Each structure stands twice: as C-alpha cells, then as structure tokens.
C-alpha positions in Angstrom: 104.1 -110.4 183.9 106.4 -111.2 181.0 104.9 -110.8 177.6 105.3 -113.7 175.1 104.7 -113.3 171.4 102.7 -115.6 169.2 105.7 -116.9 167.3 107.5 -117.8 170.6 104.3 -119.6 171.7 104.3 -121.4 168.4 107.9 -122.6 168.8 107.3 -123.6 172.4 104.3 -125.6 171.6 105.9 -127.4 168.6 109.0 -128.2 170.7 107.0 -129.7 173.6 104.9 -131.6 171.1 108.0 -133.0 169.4 107.3 -131.3 166.1 110.6 -129.4 165.7 112.8 -132.5 165.7 111.9 -136.2 165.5 112.9 -137.6 168.9 114.6 -140.8 170.0 112.1 -141.9 172.6 110.2 -145.1 173.4 106.6 -145.3 172.3 105.4 -145.1 175.9 107.7 -142.2 176.8 106.7 -140.2 173.8 103.0 -140.8 174.5 103.4 -139.6 178.0 105.4 -136.6 176.9 102.6 -135.7 174.6 100.0 -136.5 177.2 98.1 -138.9 175.0 97.4 -139.4 171.3 94.0 -138.8 169.7 92.6 -142.1 168.6 89.3 -141.2 166.9 90.5 -143.4 164.0 92.8 -146.4 164.4 95.6 -144.9 162.3 95.8 -141.5 163.8 98.1 -142.3 166.7 100.5 -144.0 164.2 100.6 -140.9 162.0 101.1 -138.7 165.0 104.1 -140.6 166.2 105.6 -140.9 162.7 105.7 -137.1 162.7 107.5 -137.1 166.0 109.8 -140.0 166.4 112.9 -141.1 164.5 112.8 -144.6 163.2 109.2 -145.1 164.1 107.6 -148.3 162.7 103.9 -149.5 162.8 104.8 -152.6 164.7 106.2 -150.6 167.6 103.0 -148.9 168.4 100.9 -152.1 167.8 103.1 -154.0 170.2 102.5 -151.3 172.9 98.7 -151.5 172.4 98.7 -155.3 172.4 100.8 -155.7 175.6 98.7 -153.1 177.4 101.4 -150.5 177.9 99.0 -148.1 176.2 95.2 -148.2 176.5 92.5 -146.6 174.4 89.5 -145.2 176.1 86.9 -142.3 176.1 88.8 -139.5 177.8 89.6 -135.8 177.1 86.6 -134.0 175.5 84.7 -137.3 175.7 86.7 -138.5 172.7 88.9 -141.5 172.1 92.5 -141.2 173.2 95.5 -143.5 173.6 97.4 -143.1 176.9 99.8 -144.9 179.1 98.3 -146.8 182.0 99.5 -144.3 184.6 98.1 -141.4 182.5 94.8 -143.2 182.1 94.6 -143.5 185.9 95.3 -139.8 186.1 92.9 -138.5 183.4 89.9 -140.8 183.6 88.8 -139.7 187.1 89.3 -136.1 186.1 87.0 -136.3 183.1 84.3 -138.4 184.9 82.0 -135.4 185.6 82.3 -134.4 181.9 81.4 -137.9 180.8 78.4 -138.0 183.2 77.2 -134.7 181.6 77.7 -136.1 178.1 75.7 -139.2 178.9 72.9 -137.1 180.4 72.8 -134.7 177.4 73.0 -137.4 174.7 71.1 -140.3 176.3 69.2 -138.9 179.3 65.8 -139.2 177.7 66.4 -142.8 176.5 67.6 -143.9 179.9 65.0 -142.1 182.0 63.7 -144.4 184.7 66.6 -146.8 184.4 68.8 -147.3 187.5 72.2 -146.3 186.0 74.2 -147.7 189.0 72.5 -151.0 188.5 73.1 -150.8 184.7 76.8 -150.3 185.2 77.0 -153.1 187.8 75.2 -155.4 185.3 77.6 -154.4 182.6 80.6 -155.1 184.8 79.2 -158.6 185.5 78.8 -159.2 181.8 82.3 -158.0 181.0 83.8 -160.2 183.8 84.2 -163.0 181.3 85.9 -160.9 178.6 85.4 -158.1 176.2 82.1 -157.4 174.4 81.4 -155.0 171.6 79.3 -152.0 172.4 76.3 -153.3 170.3 76.5 -156.8 172.0 76.7 -155.3 175.5 73.8 -153.0 174.8 71.6 -155.9 173.6 72.4 -158.0 176.6 71.6 -155.2 179.0 68.3 -154.6 177.1 67.2 -158.2 177.6 66.5 -157.4 181.3 65.1 -153.9 180.5 62.2 -154.4 178.2 61.6 -151.5 175.8 65.0 -149.9 176.6 67.2 -148.6 173.7 70.1 -151.0 173.5 72.3 -148.5 171.7 71.7 -145.9 174.4 72.5 -148.5 177.1 75.9 -149.4 175.4 76.9 -145.8 175.1 75.8 -145.0 178.7 78.1 -147.7 180.0 80.9 -146.3 177.9 80.5 -142.9 179.6 79.8 -144.0 183.1 82.3 -146.8 183.7 86.0 -146.7 183.1 86.5 -149.1 180.2 89.3 -149.8 177.7 89.1 -151.0 174.2 91.6 -153.8 173.8 93.6 -154.9 170.7 93.2 -155.6 167.9 90.8 -152.7 168.1 92.6 -149.4 167.5 95.6 -150.9 165.8 96.7 -150.1 162.3 93.9 -150.3 159.7 91.6 -152.2 162.1 88.1 -150.8 162.2 84.7 -152.1 163.3 82.6 -152.3 166.4 84.2 -151.0 169.6 85.0 -153.7 172.1 84.6 -152.9 175.8 86.8 -154.4 178.5 86.9 -153.7 182.2 89.8 -151.5 183.3 90.2 -152.8 186.9 93.7 -154.2 186.0 95.0 -150.6 185.3 94.4 -149.7 189.0 92.1 -146.8 188.0 90.1 -145.3 190.9 87.7 -142.4 191.4 90.4 -140.3 193.1 91.1 -137.1 191.2 94.3 -135.0 191.1 93.5 -132.0 189.0 96.7 -130.1 190.0 98.8 -132.9 188.6 96.7 -133.0 185.4 97.3 -129.3 185.0 101.0 -129.7 185.5 101.1 -132.4 182.9 99.0 -130.3 180.5 101.4 -127.4 180.9 104.4 -129.6 180.3 102.9 -130.8 177.1 101.2 -127.6 175.8 102.1 -124.6 178.0 102.2 -121.7 178.4 98.4 -121.8 178.3 95.4 -120.1 179.8 92.7 -121.6 182.0 90.4 -121.6 179.0 93.0 -123.5 177.0 93.2 -126.2 179.6 89.4 -126.4 179.7 89.2 -126.7 175.9 91.8 -129.5 175.9 90.3 -131.5 178.7 86.6 -130.6 178.7 86.9 -130.4 182.5 85.1 -127.5 184.3 86.1 -125.8 187.5 89.7 -125.4 186.5 89.9 -121.6 187.3 89.8 -122.3 191.0 92.5 -125.0 190.7 94.8 -122.6 188.7 94.3 -120.0 191.4 95.3 -122.5 194.1 98.4 -123.4 192.1 99.3 -119.8 191.2 102.2 -119.6 193.7 103.9 -122.6 192.1 103.4 -121.5 188.4 104.9 -118.8 186.2 102.7 -116.4 184.4 102.9 -114.6 181.1 100.6 -112.4 178.9 100.2 -113.1 175.3 99.9 -110.5 172.5 96.2 -110.0 173.3 96.7 -109.6 177.0 95.5 -113.0 178.0 97.1 -114.5 181.1 99.0 -117.7 180.4 100.4 -120.1 183.0 103.4 -122.4 182.8 105.7 -124.6 184.9 108.3 -122.5 186.7 111.3 -124.0 185.0 109.9 -124.9 181.6 111.9 -123.5 178.7 110.4 -121.3 176.0 111.1 -121.8 172.3 113.2 -119.1 170.6 111.3 -117.3 167.8 114.1 -118.1 165.3 114.0 -121.9 165.7 113.5 -123.6 162.4 110.2 -125.6 162.1 110.3 -128.3 159.4 107.3 -129.2 157.3 105.0 -131.7 159.0 101.9 -133.5 157.7 99.9 -134.1 160.9 96.8 -136.3 161.0 93.2 -135.4 161.7 92.6 -134.2 165.3 96.3 -133.7 166.0 96.7 -132.4 169.5 98.2 -128.9 168.9 95.2 -128.1 166.7 92.8 -129.0 169.6 94.6 -128.2 172.8 93.8 -124.5 173.1 90.7 -122.3 173.1 92.9 -119.7 171.3 94.5 -121.6 168.5 96.2 -118.6 166.8 99.6 -120.0 167.9 99.2 -122.7 165.2 96.7 -121.2 162.7 94.8 -118.0 162.0 91.1 -117.7 162.9 90.3 -117.7 159.2 92.2 -120.9 158.6 90.6 -122.5 161.7 87.2 -122.0 160.1 88.3 -124.2 157.2 90.1 -126.8 159.3 87.7 -127.2 162.2 84.3 -127.8 160.8 81.7 -129.1 163.3 83.3 -131.9 165.3 85.9 -132.7 162.6 89.5 -131.4 162.4 91.2 -131.9 159.1 94.7 -133.4 158.5 96.9 -130.4 158.0 100.3 -129.4 156.7 102.5 -127.3 159.0 104.8 -124.9 157.1 107.1 -122.8 159.3 105.1 -124.0 162.3 101.7 -123.0 161.2 98.8 -124.5 159.2 99.3 -123.7 155.5 97.2 -126.5 153.9 95.1 -129.6 154.5 96.0 -133.0 153.0 94.1 -136.1 152.1 94.7 -139.4 150.4 92.9 -141.5 147.9 93.8 -145.1 147.0 93.4 -147.2 143.9 94.5 -150.8 143.4 98.1 -149.9 142.5 98.6 -146.3 143.8 97.9 -143.8 146.5 97.5 -140.1 145.8 98.1 -137.5 148.5 96.5 -134.2 147.7 97.6 -131.0 149.3 95.1 -128.1 149.4 96.8 -124.8 150.4 95.3 -121.9 152.2 97.9 -119.5 150.6 100.4 -119.3 147.8 103.3 -121.6 148.5 106.9 -120.7 147.5 108.9 -123.0 145.3 111.0 -124.1 148.3 107.9 -124.7 150.4 106.3 -126.9 147.7 109.5 -128.9 147.4 109.7 -129.5 151.1 106.0 -130.5 151.3 106.4 -132.9 148.3 109.4 -134.5 149.9 107.7 -135.0 153.3 104.5 -136.2 151.7 106.6 -138.8 149.7 108.1 -140.0 152.9 104.7 -140.3 154.5 103.4 -142.4 151.6 106.4 -144.7 151.9 105.4 -145.2 155.5 101.7 -145.7 155.1 101.7 -147.6 151.8 105.1 -148.9 150.9 103.7 -151.4 148.3 101.8 -148.7 146.3 103.0 -146.1 143.9 102.9 -142.7 145.7 101.7 -139.6 144.0 101.7 -136.1 145.5 99.3 -133.5 143.9 97.8 -130.1 144.6 99.8 -127.2 146.1 98.7 -124.8 143.4 96.4 -122.7 145.6 
C-alpha cells in the first residue's frame, strides 16, 4: 500500500472540504460536495459556507432552507445537520439504528411500558396538520399517556421518526423551540445503502479509515461494508501505519499547496469527521478544542488549528477575539486580522468590528 503523509492528508482534506480556495458553486451543490453542514446552531451552516464559497450571501442559504432544497434534521452522530433532500434520504436510513440506540440510552427509562410504534403513529397523526414544536408535540402525546414525561416523548419521536425542522427554524439568527414536520414529501424510506454512504464520505473526507467513517457517522458495522467494497477502493497507510481507504480515482492534495487562513465555526466538519484528527490538529490542541460535546470555533493557519476565536457584541460594536495555541508570526497575525475583519463585515455589517488577541 502507498504511504501518505500527514501534510498530504491535510491538503487533501482541505481541498475536498473547499477550504483551500473559495469555490463558485450553488448552495445545494456545495452542501452535497461537503456531505452536509453541521447545524447545531442556526448560524453555523452560514459561517461554514462563507468560508468555502465565493460571493456567498446570507439570503442565498436562507432561500435554500425556505424552499426545501436543504433540510435540517437529526442525522450524523445524532446531531443536527443540514443536507440536500437526496442526501437526507441517503443518510437518515443509515443512521436509524444509531438513533434508536440514542433514544434507548437517553429516554429508555422514561418511556418504559410505552408502545413506541404507537407513539410514533400518534405523532405522525398530530403532525399531519402541520409543524409542531417539540414541547408542544410532547405535551399532546402525554395527554393520552397519563404520567408520561412529555419531554421524553418529544425527544423519542425526534429519534425514531424521520422528521425535518422547517424554516424559519435554522435560518440566520433564528433560535427557539425546534419545530417538527413530517418528512414524507422528501421520499425518505427505510432502505439503506451503506456502500453509497461510504463512497460519499470518502469523496468529502477521504482518504479515511473505518474508524474515521464510524466517528463521522456514528454508524456501526462499517468494517464489514468496507471489506465488501475493498475491490473497488484504493488503500493507503498513514504515518502511523493505519489503513486508509479512498475512491480509486480521487486526487490527493500536494504537500506544498498553500492553505489560506480560515476562521471556521463551531463543530466544523473537518474537526469532527475523523477518529484520528491529527491531519488538522495535534492531540494536545484537540484537548483544548474538543471539550465534552463541544467543538470550538477555530482558526486554521497553514491548514491546521492554530487558535480558537469567539465574538462579543455591544450596542455599537462587535469584538472578535483570537486565542492562539502557539506564537504567531507577524505575517500570520496580519493574515488572521484581515480574514477576521472580512468575517465581521459579513456577520455584522452595521457594527464596528474589532479584532483582538493573537498574543499567545
């Protein structure tokens, strides 16, 4: 097997994730190329695409969410993601066993003795007339289940039934209770196609190991699928001897490719898509970036995590603070300040932008 170095893996990942050059792609095409956008917070997909697309505007993504070209749902790793409708139909059946396990682990005790198939059927009937927020749906389901935990019922339906969260939920700066809507219109079924999911994952994140694909998706049983697919895939070994798989004709990134500064948002995909994340950050940096279930917003310098960033607003201004993990050169500080300024112009064009930090 061909050996591939960490820097080549880094450049390959950044290239496939559109972080080497801002691309001229439509919102839907870009989202499919990336195999979804993390949507734990409403603004995260917007920040992700701003880092990756030329001429990106907030209204562009909002329009794609409003017209149903992109849907938000509980998907990879049982977290919120924004995907195209075809990709939702591909991924949702694949993660169904994961979501069943999550429901059992989180709410099994609260729903013991409740017929879950009947619960989901009742929820579908209630949602037939239109979206309901999770708290409202839970309360309605509890009315016919005396003593049941309404919160647990709402969450259980979210895990067991394919649902989408329609606009305005998930659009720029819109927060609040999560609305549920039936996803029948998407054409989603229970049919799984794990080989196709793996191909799409490798196109977006490869070369990658079986453990990497599992970490990205939360789906078990992938080792057997990779073995079945082995004849159609190309294999490499990384610097630690791990076996990595890739699509046979997928190009690798050259080690000397320039990687511009990027200020990626919380939970950005390259920071989460691998069990071994050393292609984008050291293990020591990972401990400071990935704390519990959170993943900080980070600054990529020469392709790897060099700092975290955060913002704080006042009535008239917004301050973006950069907290480095290492000493930054004068050129690096200037590049970060320039990119941070552009980001603030995008997020808060009516406020005075201030960039601070970078002295670590």
